[in-house]
N, C-alpha and C positions, 0 to 999 in steps of 0.2 A: 082759855082764849084761843081762838082759831088763827090760822096763819094770816088770813086777811086782816083780822083786827089787830094783830101785833105789828104789822108792818109800819104804820105811823109811829109807834113807840119806838121801834128799832131805828127808824130814821132820825128822830129827835135825839135819842141816845147816842147815835153815831156822830151827829153834828156837834153835840155838847163835848164828846170825847175828842173830837178834832179841834174845836175852837178853844177849849179850856186851857190845854198846854201852851198854845200860842199866846194866849192872853197872859198867862201866868209868866212866861218867858219875857213878854214885852214889858212886864211890870218889875223884872228883876227878881222874881220869886223862885225862879227855877222850876224844873218839872219834877214830878214825884220821883223820888229815888236819886235825884241828881245831887251831887256833893256841892253844897254852897258854903262850905266853911271858908272862912277868910275872904268871902265876897261881901262888899258893901251893897246891900240891896237898897239902901236908903238914899243913894244918889238919884237926883233928878236927871233924867236923860232928856236932851233937847228933843222937842216933838212929843214928849209923853203926855198922853191925854186919856180921858176916860173913853173906853170903847163902848159905842152904843149901837145896838142893831136897829136899823131903820126899817128893813124889810126882810122878811124870811119868805122866799118864793119856793113853792113846791111845784114842779112840773110832773104831771101824771096824766095817763090816758083815761082815768076814771075820776073826773073832777067831783061829780055829785056824790059818789060814794065816799070819797075822802073828806070832803066838806061835812058830809053827814057824820062821819066818824069823829072829826075834830069837834063838832058841835056837841056831840054826845060825851066825848071823853073829856073835853076841856071847856065846855060851856060857852063856846065862841058863837058868834053869830055873822054869817057871811052874807055880803051883799050880792047884787047882781053883777053880771060881767062888766068890768071896768076897762074901757079902751086904753086908758093911760097906763095900764098894767098888762097889756097883752092879752086882754080878755079874761084875766084872772078874776075870780070871786075873792074879795078881800074881806078880812075881818081886822077892824081898827081897835088896837088896845087903848087903855086909858092914858098911856104916856105918848100916844100918837104914832107908835110903831105899827107896822102892818104885817099880816101873814096872809099871803096870797096863794091860791091854788089855781092852776091853769093847765091847759093842754099844751103839748109841744107846738111851737110856732113853725117849725119847719120839719121836713122829712127826716133830716139828720139829728134833730134834737132828741135826746133821750131823756126819760124821767130822771130827775135829779132834785136835790134840795139845795138851794143856793141862798147864802146869807149875804146880805148888802149892809156893810158897816158904814155908819154915817161919818162923813168927813167935812171939815170946813173948807178945803180947797181941793176940789177933785183933780184939777190939772196937775198940781203939785203931787197929790197922792199917787196919781198914775205914773208920774215920771219917777217917783221914789221906787214904786214897785218895779218898774222896768229896770232901774238901776240895780235893784236887788236881784235881777235874774228873771223876773216874771215875764211871761209872754202876754201882751195885751190881746185879748180877744174881741173886744169891743172898746173903742176909745169913748171919752166922755160923750154922752148923747142926751140931749135935752128931751124930757119926757113930759109933754103937756105942761100942766101947772104943778106937777108933783116935784120937779127938780131935774137933776142931771145924774145919770148913772154911768158906770163902766164896769167891765168885767176883765179880770187878769187871770191866768192860769199859772199855778206854780205848785210843784209837787203833785201833779196830775189832778189837782182840785181847782175847780172854778171858785173864784172869790169875787164878790161884788163890792162896789163902792157906790155911795149915794151922797149927793150934796143937795140939801133943800133949797 
């Protein structure tokens, strides 16, 4: 596998490695290697909910090459540029979630992989993130007919929220 072909695989593995511990911790399961003896992980935490990825956004300088790789590796089918997704080419999954690949929208935007988790109340979710110490990079923003999104930064990572 060449360096160019392994890049998307490394990105997905990295995103999974970052998101899984946070998801497990939010479910009270603890992180791998963490001592959970004596902890009651069966307690329902207020606000505990199923985490659902609404949109996985990949920002790259080579959209066509990355779309072709994802089509070949994952059997995805990308549409044409979507103005509601920053001109991203999107692949719609059977569950309605999206994977979009687009070019940077501004000179300062760097290639990245950003996951937007679905929320029922984006205003509340943004306030909770801010209360937890996150910096709000983009407040709730209506996006055409697709819903409302927001981005916060915490732990040097951009996190997306999306309300349908």
